[in-house]
C-alpha positions as CSV (number, residue, x, y, z in Angstrom):
1,M,108.6,68.4,88.4
2,S,109.1,71.4,86.1
3,H,108.0,74.9,86.8
4,Q,106.0,76.6,84.1
5,T,105.3,80.3,83.8
6,T,102.2,81.7,82.1
7,G,104.0,84.6,80.6
8,I,102.1,87.0,82.9
9,Q,104.4,89.2,84.9
10,Q,103.3,90.1,88.4
11,A,102.8,93.9,88.7
12,V,105.2,95.7,91.0
13,E,103.4,98.2,93.2
14,H,104.9,101.4,94.6
15,H,103.2,103.5,97.3
16,C,103.4,107.2,96.7
17,I,102.8,109.9,99.3
18,G,101.0,113.1,98.4
19,H,101.4,116.7,99.5
20,K,99.3,119.7,98.7
21,E,100.5,122.7,96.8
22,G,97.7,125.3,96.3
23,D,94.8,123.5,94.5
24,W,97.0,120.5,93.6
25,V,97.8,117.3,95.4
26,I,101.1,116.0,94.1
27,F,102.0,112.3,94.5
28,T,105.6,111.3,94.1
29,C,107.1,107.9,94.1
30,P,110.1,107.3,96.5
31,I,111.5,104.7,94.1
32,C,110.7,106.1,90.6
33,R,112.1,109.6,90.9
34,D,110.5,110.7,87.6
35,Y,107.0,109.6,88.4
36,Q,104.3,112.1,89.5
37,R,100.5,112.1,89.6
38,L,99.0,115.6,90.1
39,I,95.3,116.0,91.0
40,N,93.6,119.4,91.0
41,C,91.2,119.5,94.0
42,K,88.9,122.1,92.4
43,T,88.8,121.1,88.7
44,K,89.5,117.3,89.2
45,Q,92.1,117.5,86.4
46,V,94.6,114.7,86.6
47,I,98.1,114.8,85.1
48,V,100.4,111.8,85.2
49,R,104.1,112.1,84.5
50,K,105.0,108.4,84.3
51,G,108.6,108.6,83.3
52,K,110.2,105.3,82.5
53,S,108.3,103.3,85.2
54,N,106.1,100.3,84.5
55,A,105.1,99.9,88.2
56,V,101.6,100.2,89.5
57,H,101.5,103.3,91.6
58,T,99.1,103.7,94.6
59,G,99.0,106.7,96.9
60,S,97.7,108.4,100.0
61,H,97.3,111.9,101.1
62,S,96.2,113.1,104.6
63,P,95.5,116.8,104.8
64,M,97.7,118.4,107.6
65,E,95.4,121.4,108.0
66,I,94.2,122.2,111.5
67,N,91.6,124.8,112.3
68,L,92.9,126.3,115.6
69,D,89.7,128.3,116.0
70,S,87.8,125.1,116.7
71,F,89.7,124.4,119.9
72,S,88.6,126.2,123.1
73,N,90.4,126.7,126.4
74,S,87.3,125.9,128.5
């Protein structure tokens, strides 16, 4: 039995973690050091610095802001 390929390469997926700097959420890839996706939270502008990567990049960002005024001691 021979194994045939269709010529379609399976996409490699890298998961990026985002952090916030001012109005921007910046996603960086832990594998592709030259990859960045920047999203401006106010203007919705998106900038992608792909570098040499051909991987599919996904990402997540969880805001780490806590409003301490919403907690009470009662």
